[in-house]
MDTraj code that builds the backbone (N, CA, C; nanometers):
import mdtraj as md
import numpy as np

residues = "UNK UNK UNK UNK UNK UNK UNK UNK UNK UNK UNK UNK UNK UNK UNK UNK UNK UNK UNK UNK UNK UNK UNK UNK UNK UNK UNK UNK UNK UNK UNK UNK UNK UNK UNK UNK UNK UNK UNK UNK UNK UNK UNK UNK UNK UNK UNK UNK UNK UNK UNK UNK UNK UNK UNK UNK UNK UNK UNK UNK UNK UNK UNK UNK UNK UNK UNK UNK UNK UNK UNK UNK UNK UNK UNK UNK UNK UNK UNK UNK UNK UNK".split()
xyz = np.array([
    [9.4760, 9.7637, 12.2616],
    [9.3451, 9.7921, 12.1969],
    [9.2731, 9.6613, 12.3041],
    [9.1316, 9.6989, 12.3268],
    [9.0587, 9.5774, 12.3799],
    [8.9230, 9.5873, 12.3037],
    [8.8524, 9.4298, 12.3188],
    [8.7025, 9.4649, 12.2692],
    [8.6450, 9.3634, 12.3704],
    [8.5175, 9.4353, 12.4115],
    [8.4448, 9.3716, 12.5428],
    [8.5438, 9.3020, 12.6709],
    [8.6548, 9.3643, 12.7049],
    [8.7067, 9.3141, 12.8218],
    [8.8200, 9.1977, 12.7756],
    [8.8194, 9.1814, 12.6582],
    [8.9532, 9.0941, 12.5793],
    [9.0542, 9.1167, 12.5265],
    [9.1773, 9.1407, 12.5413],
    [9.2645, 9.2076, 12.4907],
    [9.3246, 9.1939, 12.3684],
    [9.3324, 9.2889, 12.2765],
    [9.3518, 9.2397, 12.1531],
    [9.4713, 9.3113, 12.0782],
    [9.5515, 9.2294, 12.0287],
    [9.7068, 9.3037, 11.9916],
    [9.7015, 9.2614, 11.8296],
    [9.7372, 9.3844, 11.7656],
    [9.7316, 9.3668, 11.6120],
    [9.8951, 9.4236, 11.5972],
    [9.9712, 9.2926, 11.5021],
    [10.1405, 9.3778, 11.4904],
    [10.0952, 9.4208, 11.3235],
    [10.1709, 9.4957, 11.3129],
    [10.1812, 9.5461, 11.1713],
    [10.3305, 9.5791, 11.1052],
    [10.3922, 9.5443, 10.9880],
    [10.5016, 9.5904, 10.9768],
    [10.4681, 9.6861, 10.8120],
    [10.5496, 9.7787, 10.7790],
    [10.4801, 9.8696, 10.6631],
    [10.6496, 9.8795, 10.5855],
    [10.6423, 9.9235, 10.4419],
    [10.7784, 9.9389, 10.3994],
    [10.7047, 10.0869, 10.3132],
    [10.8372, 10.1571, 10.2942],
    [10.7802, 10.3092, 10.2263],
    [10.7842, 10.3042, 10.0683],
    [10.7205, 10.3375, 10.0027],
    [10.7665, 10.3905, 9.8792],
    [10.6609, 10.2672, 9.7925],
    [10.5439, 10.2320, 9.7719],
    [10.4609, 10.1287, 9.7407],
    [10.4374, 10.1934, 9.6098],
    [10.4476, 10.1347, 9.4719],
    [10.4975, 10.1348, 9.3578],
    [10.5857, 10.3000, 9.3450],
    [10.6747, 10.2963, 9.4413],
    [10.7734, 10.3965, 9.4228],
    [10.7136, 10.5617, 9.4371],
    [10.6086, 10.5862, 9.5336],
    [10.5190, 10.6727, 9.5444],
    [10.5925, 10.6709, 9.6972],
    [10.6548, 10.8141, 9.7416],
    [10.7247, 10.8046, 9.8949],
    [10.6190, 10.8171, 9.9794],
    [10.5000, 10.8399, 9.9428],
    [10.3832, 10.9036, 10.0678],
    [10.2923, 10.8182, 10.0830],
    [10.3302, 10.6744, 9.9978],
    [10.2190, 10.5466, 10.0680],
    [10.3314, 10.4594, 10.1283],
    [10.2714, 10.3808, 10.2067],
    [10.3647, 10.2997, 10.2835],
    [10.2440, 10.1626, 10.2747],
    [10.3071, 10.0074, 10.2426],
    [10.2411, 9.9213, 10.2543],
    [10.3011, 9.8171, 10.3440],
    [10.2025, 9.6708, 10.3615],
    [10.2822, 9.5993, 10.4683],
    [10.1194, 9.5138, 10.5083],
    [10.1744, 9.4286, 10.5978],
    [10.0408, 9.3600, 10.6284],
    [10.0473, 9.3682, 10.8150],
    [9.9392, 9.3024, 10.8694],
    [9.9263, 9.3167, 10.9875],
    [9.8593, 9.1650, 11.0177],
    [9.8618, 9.1397, 11.1420],
    [9.8046, 9.0260, 11.2312],
    [9.7785, 8.9839, 11.3118],
    [9.6524, 8.9809, 11.3488],
    [9.5668, 9.0035, 11.4619],
    [9.6481, 8.8650, 11.5551],
    [9.6485, 8.8772, 11.6819],
    [9.6946, 8.7673, 11.7777],
    [9.5761, 8.6698, 11.8259],
    [9.4091, 8.7279, 11.7674],
    [9.3263, 8.6485, 11.7864],
    [9.3413, 8.5456, 11.6672],
    [9.3978, 8.5793, 11.5614],
    [9.4119, 8.5017, 11.4187],
    [9.5364, 8.5041, 11.3526],
    [9.6385, 8.4413, 11.4068],
    [9.7537, 8.4706, 11.3831],
    [9.8146, 8.3810, 11.2305],
    [9.7151, 8.2996, 11.1642],
    [9.7270, 8.2211, 11.0657],
    [9.6904, 8.3024, 10.9469],
    [9.6324, 8.3942, 10.9529],
    [9.6079, 8.4866, 10.8382],
    [9.6599, 8.6620, 10.8538],
    [9.6822, 8.6976, 10.7481],
    [9.7291, 8.8454, 10.7735],
    [9.6548, 8.9283, 10.6758],
    [9.6302, 9.0344, 10.7065],
    [9.5559, 9.1348, 10.6313],
    [9.6385, 9.2499, 10.6009],
    [9.6058, 9.2804, 10.4316],
    [9.6968, 9.3897, 10.3754],
    [9.6546, 9.5430, 10.4497],
    [9.7632, 9.5966, 10.4481],
    [9.7605, 9.7238, 10.4563],
    [9.8138, 9.8455, 10.3899],
    [9.7317, 9.9426, 10.3483],
    [9.8054, 10.0482, 10.2756],
    [9.7574, 10.2015, 10.3721],
    [9.9271, 10.2556, 10.3486],
    [9.8854, 10.3939, 10.4318],
    [9.9170, 10.4990, 10.3426],
    [9.8798, 10.5858, 10.3963],
    [9.9034, 10.7555, 10.2851],
    [9.9863, 10.7979, 10.3527],
    [10.0593, 10.8875, 10.3786],
    [10.1095, 11.0018, 10.4414],
    [10.0521, 11.1082, 10.3779],
    [9.9775, 11.1755, 10.5083],
    [9.9102, 11.3224, 10.5055],
    [10.0058, 11.4214, 10.5012],
    [9.9826, 11.5381, 10.4319],
    [10.0723, 11.6749, 10.4245],
    [10.0609, 11.7182, 10.5764],
    [10.1581, 11.7460, 10.6707],
    [10.1450, 11.8207, 10.7497],
    [10.0726, 11.9693, 10.7791],
    [9.9598, 11.9855, 10.7406],
    [9.8657, 12.1139, 10.7891],
    [9.7280, 12.0421, 10.8356],
    [9.6852, 12.1342, 10.8875],
    [9.5543, 12.0917, 10.9355],
    [9.4644, 12.0802, 10.8454],
    [9.4611, 12.1653, 10.7489],
    [9.3672, 12.1145, 10.6335],
    [9.3767, 11.9715, 10.5891],
    [9.4668, 11.9353, 10.5485],
    [9.5012, 11.7869, 10.4986],
    [9.4160, 11.6670, 10.6201],
    [9.4392, 11.7333, 10.7500],
    [9.4028, 11.6317, 10.8479],
    [9.2600, 11.6576, 10.8372],
    [9.1797, 11.7539, 10.8408],
    [9.0440, 11.7685, 10.8329],
    [8.9853, 11.7316, 10.7421],
    [9.0544, 11.7328, 10.6163],
    [8.9831, 11.6419, 10.4672],
    [8.9973, 11.5053, 10.5267],
    [9.1310, 11.4432, 10.5330],
    [9.0819, 11.3301, 10.5721],
    [9.0154, 11.2457, 10.6567],
    [8.9815, 11.3493, 10.7939],
    [8.8915, 11.3255, 10.8798],
    [8.7367, 11.2888, 10.8113],
    [8.7218, 11.3891, 10.7043],
    [8.5658, 11.3669, 10.6556],
    [8.5599, 11.2525, 10.6080],
    [8.6527, 11.2011, 10.5245],
    [8.6411, 11.1061, 10.4526],
    [8.6540, 10.9316, 10.5178],
    [8.6662, 10.9527, 10.6373],
    [8.6500, 10.8380, 10.7126],
    [8.5446, 10.7638, 10.7296],
    [8.5386, 10.6598, 10.7333],
    [8.4108, 10.5416, 10.7088],
    [8.4274, 10.4523, 10.6259],
    [8.3288, 10.3696, 10.5843],
    [8.3017, 10.2772, 10.5289],
    [8.2996, 10.2944, 10.3719],
    [8.3815, 10.2690, 10.2602],
    [8.2899, 10.3382, 10.0901],
    [8.2845, 10.2192, 10.0427],
    [8.2191, 10.1966, 9.9222],
    [8.2135, 10.1164, 9.8170],
    [8.3424, 10.1064, 9.7584],
    [8.4085, 10.0204, 9.7250],
    [8.5240, 10.0067, 9.6525],
    [8.5395, 10.0686, 9.5226],
    [8.4398, 10.0906, 9.4642],
    [8.4313, 10.1840, 9.3220],
    [8.4420, 10.3484, 9.3431],
    [8.4286, 10.3736, 9.4954],
    [8.4880, 10.4864, 9.5017],
    [8.6322, 10.5419, 9.5579],
    [8.7175, 10.4106, 9.5362],
    [8.8823, 10.4575, 9.5576],
    [8.9749, 10.4699, 9.4450],
    [9.0345, 10.5097, 9.4640],
    [9.1096, 10.5251, 9.3422],
    [9.1491, 10.4382, 9.2808],
    [9.2268, 10.4173, 9.1433],
    [9.2341, 10.2773, 9.1138],
    [9.4044, 10.2193, 9.1930],
    [9.4898, 10.3013, 9.2430],
    [9.5892, 10.2704, 9.2796],
    [9.5721, 10.1674, 9.4011],
    [9.4936, 10.2282, 9.4849],
    [9.4198, 10.1607, 9.6002],
    [9.3238, 10.0112, 9.5569],
    [9.2636, 10.0603, 9.4899],
    [9.2129, 9.9378, 9.4353],
    [9.2884, 9.8084, 9.3923],
    [9.4004, 9.8588, 9.3340],
    [9.4970, 9.7306, 9.2670],
    [9.5303, 9.7101, 9.3741],
    [9.6021, 9.7622, 9.4915],
    [9.6684, 9.6980, 9.5971],
    [9.5874, 9.6106, 9.6452],
    [9.4704, 9.6251, 9.6927],
    [9.4165, 9.5141, 9.7470],
    [9.3123, 9.3787, 9.6864],
    [9.3211, 9.4250, 9.5565],
    [9.2794, 9.3330, 9.4618],
    [9.3881, 9.2262, 9.4634],
    [9.5304, 9.2730, 9.4224],
    [9.6357, 9.1499, 9.4550],
    [9.6244, 9.0775, 9.5646],
    [9.5678, 9.1204, 9.6746],
    [9.5864, 9.0578, 9.8121],
    [9.4394, 9.0230, 9.8498],
    [9.3493, 8.9646, 9.7717],
    [9.2331, 8.9239, 9.8003],
    [9.2487, 8.7766, 9.7965],
    [9.1476, 8.7286, 9.8747],
    [9.1414, 8.5663, 9.8606],
    [9.0991, 8.5136, 9.8029],
    [9.1536, 8.4149, 9.7512],
    [9.0827, 8.3231, 9.6557],
    [8.9748, 8.2230, 9.6732],
])
top = md.Topology()
chain = top.add_chain()
for i, resn in enumerate(residues, 1):
    res = top.add_residue(resn, chain, resSeq=i)
    for name in ("N", "CA", "C"):
        top.add_atom(name, md.element.get_by_symbol(name[0]), res)
traj = md.Trajectory(xyz[None], top)
């Protein structure tokens, strides 16, 4: 990736099975621009169907935290800065 002609590299690591749910992968990422802080990431695997991909595409964007399911809010609440 690049941002305004500046190379940007983000490294991430994930583990399967957040809270025993096989379709969630959890981990963290670090930007090479700021290697002192990590960012929590939670990925959800989609069903391999066009309908699932279109549905996910329609939900992309920035949304209030209150619109997220409790499972997702809980993950990020554990990792919010103090």
